[in-house]
C-alpha positions, 0 to 999 in steps of 0.5 A: 527474447524481446519480451524477456528483455523488456520485462527485466528492464522495466524491473531494474531501471528504477533500481539503477536510478536509485543506485546512481543517485545514491552513489553519485548525485546525493548533492545535486538536486537537478541531476538526481531528479533527472536520473529518477525521471529517466529511470521511470520513463524507461520502464514506462516506455518498455511497458508501452512496448510490451502492451503493444506486443501483447495486444496488437501483434498476436491478433494477426495470428490464425489461432485467434488468441489475442493475449499471451502469457510469458514466464521466465525463471532462474534457479535461486535457492536449492536446499533439499526439498526447498526450491525457490526461483527468481523469475518474472510472470508477464500476462495481461494482469501484470501488463495493465498493473505495470502501465498504472505503476509506471505511467501514473508514477512517471507523472508523479515523478515529473511533478515531484521535481517542482514540488520538492524543488526547495527541499534540501533533501531532494536527492534522497527523496528521489532515491527513495522514490525510485526504490519504491517504484522498483519494489512495486514493479517487483511485486507485479512481475514476481512469479512466486510467493517468496519473491513476491514477499521479499518485494512486499517487504521492500514496499513496506520499507520504502513507504516507511522511508517516504512517510517519515521523510521529514523525520525532524517532525515527530509526527512524520517520524511517528507516522512512518513507524506506525505504518511500518509496525501495522504492516509487520503485524499483517505481514506475519499472517501473510508469511504464515499463509505462504508457508502453510500453502507450501506445506500442503502443496505436495501432491505428487510433483513436490512442493512449490511457491510458483503461482502456476504450479499452485494454481494447478494443484489447488483443486487437490488440496485439503479445503480446510487447510486451504481456507486457513492459508487463504485467510492468512494471506488475506491478512497481508491485503488487510494490512497493505490495502488498509482494510478494517481493522488495520486501516489506522496507518493510512491517514497518518501516512499523509505526513509525508510529502504529497507526491508520496501520498499520490504514489502510495494511494494511486499506483503502489503500496495500497494497490499492492493488496488488490493486485495480490488478491487478483494475482492469487485469485485461484486460491480464493475462487473455490472458497465461498466462505473466505470470499464472503469474509473478504466481501464484507471486510471490504464493504465495511471499510468502504462505508466506514471510511466514507463517514470519516471523510465527511468530518475531516478538515485536512485536504490530504486526509479527506483524500486518504479516507477516500482511498480507503473507501474506494479500496474497500469497494475493490476488495468487496468486488473481489469478494464477490468473485469479481477480479475484473471489476476490482482491477478495473476500478483500481486502474481508473482510480489510479488516474483520478486519485493521483490527479486529486492528490497532486491537485491537493499538493499544488494547493498546499505548494501555493498556500505555503503548506496550508492543508486545512480546507477552512483556510482556503477559499476561491482557489478556482479563480486564482489557480484555474488549472489546478481547480478545473483539473481537481473538479474533473478528478472530483466528478470522476471519483463521484462516478459522474457520467461519462468520466472513468469512475462512473464505468468502473464503480458501477460494474462493482455496484451491478455485481453487488446488486446481482449477488448480495443486496446488503452489500449493494446497499452499503456500496450505494450509500458509500457512493452517496457519502463520497459525492457529499464529502468531495462536494464539501471539499470542493465548495469549501476550498475552491468555490466562492469569492477569491480570498488571500489563501492562507489568511494566517500568513497573509500569502496569496494563492497562485498557480503552480509551475508548468512542471506541476500543472502539466501532469495534472492535465495529463491525469485529467485527460486519463480520468475522462477517457479511462472508462473507454479504453477497454481495460476489462477486455484487456485484463480478462479477454476470455471472461464474460463481460457484463453489460451496463446495468441501466437501473444500477447506473441511473440510481448511482448517478442520481445518488451522486448528483444528490450528494453533490447538491446537498453539499452545495446547499450546505457549503457553497456559501462558505460558512464560518464553521462546519454545520455538521458539528451541530447537525450530527449531534453525538455522532460528530465526536465519534467520527472525529475520533475515528470510531476510537480505533486509535484510542483502543489500540493506544490503550492496548499498547500502553496497558497490555502490550507494555505490561506484558513486555515488562514481565518478560523484561523482569524474567529476562533480568532475573532468570536469564541475565542474573542466573543465566549469563551472570550466574554462569560467568560468576561460577567460572570467575569463582572457579578461576579465582580458586584455581589461580590461588593454587598456582603459587610458583613455589616448587616446595608447594608443588612437591607437597601437593604431589606427595599428598596426591600419591598418599590419597591414591595409595589409600584409595587403592588399599581400601579398594 
């Protein structure tokens, strides 16, 4: 009963906060912020309580089981053979993901109070943020595909509202629409996969959407249909976690407020795809072909996004491409049948990526919304807390020993080295590029002599208020110790946990150090322009134009999709509107006009019609 109550409180606390803000505090900045922060902190406190129960209390049992699983469902939809429940599934995987969502989310919520203090729409922001947290928690706790899909779409809606939060800016409005439309395309495949899986799951006990029921019947399903269903479900992951070729929305999502970027990249939207793969891994595990596709999609995404980051000048977009790259590594790990490694890296990545985004937000706040790294210099001296915590996040992302990123990333590389040499090489090259572009960012923006910050406006950089720097310190501590807190053993206690591969660890560390060193030699003296513009030659414009994905999609929309739409519009106008709707109404109107003229109101006319009718009937009868 206690576990059940805690789980439901975790789920609905942010929703209650959203409702309270919407109904009562849309005109109060302080009250709306307090309500939202209290809502997410209640969820976090309940998560900590659940974590304590599921780790420490069961260890004293004689059975020796240290982790338990809990499921509770309520009847929701019943229609002939269609049975859908609304329920929760609490297990180690869900608990760890909840700790990430609510723990990192709490830091971001508190930080937002300072970052959004001057925004008149701050109450609306916190209402959306609470809805976002509720939607993500719903994905984590769902025990069936339909419920998960509903929360999946709510996450998409929330991201649309927050990415386009400053909708007065055309770029922000367009970015929100772009994210929404790309994910709708992917989610259509996801929904088709769910329905196909449900249709083939009837093997004796009736069809079901429950994860536990499906896991039990997967070995009995037709392998070809199961493969199609798995690939369609993976479409949802490709959209939500921004994998090639549906990665194009994530960089544009930086148009939203920076706390939104941190929440999307660290704890919510893009993490949902990785969690879905891990949550439903029972579908993918027997399908080696599907796993191979997943692994290569992840590896290509990781390497490609890293190459894009080395020529980007916007501090938030550099971090966005970094997220794309790290998500690719996680997907690659799951494709290599390593859900443990993928979720381990997702967890540690949440710590240092939230830290980096909030650090970037602190810089943007101090420089009055300047985001170009070439208009920043010497920020480490002017903003010491932001600068040093940003350095911690940078080193963790690069995989420098003994920070959290070192442990989780190296487990993925060790897995790749064991199973696929090509993927291992791609992963290692991605690590090298990661160290280079993060070094480029740090040396350019934070290193060197202190400048006036935003030279265009003459503002001086200054340290952010405590409400923003305290979350940075908290996340920096997690980025340091995250690799030592036993995350893999908690997630999968019965799995065989690999030992540290010394050769892989040494090589990845050397590669990371070389990447940082190369970036130092190129950027530490703060050149006036990026030397890569000349060093990369014809490759530079290719990277600056993001491999022309947006150009190709734009051409397709303008010249194919719109022309097909015009054909259907013409068909609708001619055959449906004119001949269909207008044609039917025209016939009815003409008939009505004829019949109306017969209603003269003259008795003599009616008598004449009556006599003529009788005569016609007599003639017909005589002839018959």
